[in-house]
N, C-alpha and C positions, 0 to 999 in steps of 0.2 A: 481644437476643441479637446484633444486628449489631455493636454496639460491643464486646461481649465477645469476638467472634471476629475483630475487625479485626487484632490482632497475629498470630493464627494464619494469617489469610489472606496476610499478608506472607510467612510461612514457606512456605505452600503455593505461592505464586507463585515463590519462590526455587527450590523443588524442581522445579516444572514447567519453569521456564526452564533449569535445569540439565539436565533430561532432554532438552530440545530441543537442547542442545549435546553430547549424549552421543557422537555420531559424531565430533565434533572432539576430544572428550576421549580417545576410543579411540586416535587417532593420537598424542596427547601421552603417554598412558599406556604406549605401546609401549616408550618409552625408560626407563621406571621398572621395576625388578625386581618381579615379582609375589610377594606374600607369602601368597596365598590358595590355592596349590596344595596346601600342607600345612596342618596345624592352626595357627591363629593365635588366641590368646586374650588378652583384655585385661580385667583386673579393676579396677574403680574403687572403691577403699575410701573415697574422699572426694569428695563433691560439695558445693561451696559455692554456695548460691543465695540471692540477696537480692531476693525478689519483692515486688511490690505486691499486696496482698490486696483483693479486692472481693467484696461479697456483696449479693444481692438476695433478700430473705426475705418470704414471704407466709404469715402464721400462720393457724391455724384461726379461723373466725368466732367472734365474742364478742358478748354483749349490749351494745348501745350504752350510752354513758355516761349517767348520770342527767341529765335535762333535755334530752336529744337527741331526744326524741320517740319513744322505743322502737325496736324493730327490732333488727337485728344489724349489726355492723361487721366487716370483714375487715382486720385490721391488716397493713400492708405498709410496707417501708422499704428504702432502699439506702444502703450505706456503703462506704468504703474504709478500710483499717486497717493494723495492724502484724502482722508475723510474730514471735511471742514466742519461738519455738524451732523448729529443724528438724534433721532427720538424713536423709541419703540415701546410697545406694550402688548399684552396678550391675556388670554384666559384659557382654562381647560375645565371641562365638566365631564364627570364620569358617573354612570349609573349601571350597575350590573355589567352586562357585556357591551355596553355602548359608551362612546366618548364623543366629545365635540371640542375642537380646538380652533381658536381664532388668534391671528397675529397681525400686527400692524408695524410697519417700519418706514421711516423717512430718513434719507441720508443725502447730504450735500457733498459732492465728490469733485476732485480736481486733480489733474496730472499734466505733466509736460516733459518733453525731451528737447535737447538742443540740436541734435543732428540725426535725422532731418528735423527741422523745427516742427514741433507738434504741440498744440495746447488743446486740452479738452476739459470741460466742466459738465457736471451732470447732477441734476436733482432727481433722485429716484424714490418713488413711493411704492409700497408693496402691501397688499391686503390679502389675507388668506383665511378661508373657512373650510375646515375639514371635519367630516364625520367618520367615525371608526367603529368597527365591530371586532370584539375579541374572539379570535379563532383558536387560541391556545393560551395557557397561563402567561399573562403579562404581554402577549403578542397580539397586535392589532393590524388589520388591513384597513387603510384609509382611502377616502375619496372625497373630492370636493372641488372648489374653484379658487383661483387666485387672480388678482388684478395687479398688473404692473403699469406704472406711469413713469415716463422718463422725459425730462426736459434737457436736451443735449445741445451744447454749443462746442463746435470744434473748428480748428483751423490747422492746415497743413501747408508747410512751405509758404509760397507767396500767394496761394490760391485764396479766394474770398472765404470769409467765415461762414459756416453753415449752422443753421439752427433747425433742430428736428424734435418733435414731440410725439413719439409713438406711445399709444395707450392700448393695452390689450387685456382681454379676459382669457383665461387659460384653464381648461379642465385639468384636474390633478389626480394622480393615483400614487399611493405610497404605502409604507409600513412603519410601524412604531413598536419598539420593545421597551417596556417599563418595569423591569424587575425590582423588587424591594429587597433590602438587606436589613433585617431587623425592623424596628418601628420608626426609625428616624431617617434612614437613608434610602434613596431611590435613584436608579440609573435611568436617564431619559435619552433614548436614541431614536432618531427619526430620519428617514430619507424619502423623498418624493420627487416626481417628475411631472411636468406640465407641457402643454402644447402638443399632445399626442394627436395625430391625424392632421396636423397643420404643417405646411411647408414653409411658413413665414416666420415662425418663432419656436423656440424651445426654452423651457425654464426648469430649474432644479434647485432644491434646497436640501441641506443635511445638517443635523446637529447631534452632538453627543455631550451630555452634561450629567453631572452628579448633583442631586438635590438633597439638601440636609434640612430637616425640620426640627429645630431645637425647642420650639414651643408650638402649642396647638394652632395658633393663627399667625405663624411666621415661618418662612422658609428661605433658604439661600441656595443658589445654584451656581455652578461654574463649569465651563467646558469649552467647546469649540464649535463654530458655526460656519456654514458655507452657503453662498447664493450665486446662481449662474443665470444669465439672461443672454439669449441670442435672438435678434430680430432683424428681418429684412423689410425694406419698405421703399418708398419712392418720394422724391422731392422734385417737383416740376417734371414728372414723368421720367425721371432718371433714377436708377437704383442707388440705394444707400444701405449700409450694413453696420450693425453694432453688436459687439460681443463684450459683455461686462461681467466681471466677477468680484465678489467680496468674500473674504475668508479671514478668520481671526478668532481670538479668545473672546468669550462672553461671560457675563455675570448677571444673574437675575435675582430679584427680590420678589417673593410671592406671599400672598395672603390666603391661606387655606381656610375654608369654612364649610 
């Protein structure tokens, strides 16, 4: 889990460091016209993301191979792989000290290794809704809910293929830092964690992106994003485990109004 959360830790450090400089940011922001006294909405009909996919899978125990002395084996393997297809969208609404963020992501993923033989494919859907309150200039504390849906197919060595479809709702807490640099540039950093209080799953996301608005109703953003999911479950009363990560550069197109 330490390696899986390394990228997210970078984002968390960025948010924390930014929060430490909030007082200085307040002095800088005074010269920038505020857009949050009234309603401000941005719809993101296009998110381009090129992530690296990683999976760590532990399948239900199986009888050991012939000649292995009997007993049972718990097949497990780790791989990185490809994103076969993805679609994402989102929105953000701000008014005075309040904000509301919504995100949707679907990704078709696959990966394999030759030794030991391991093949995995996963359709992952992700829906999140977060409300925030501004506690300092450009700094928000967030809370809300996210839903993960995974359709997993995995096979390890000569053991039978396993199909698993965990679906989970997860409460989320996090923080966002959104400082402005002049009238056209804004830094968007966010980190959040889900599954607090649950022993069966953990989720986390983090993003850091710079958003440029060259026109009143058009914006472009670019940066880096990270997503982490760990879930334990059962198939036919036998334990199964999945740890999945996605991280990579992202590009967004926004429509502010």
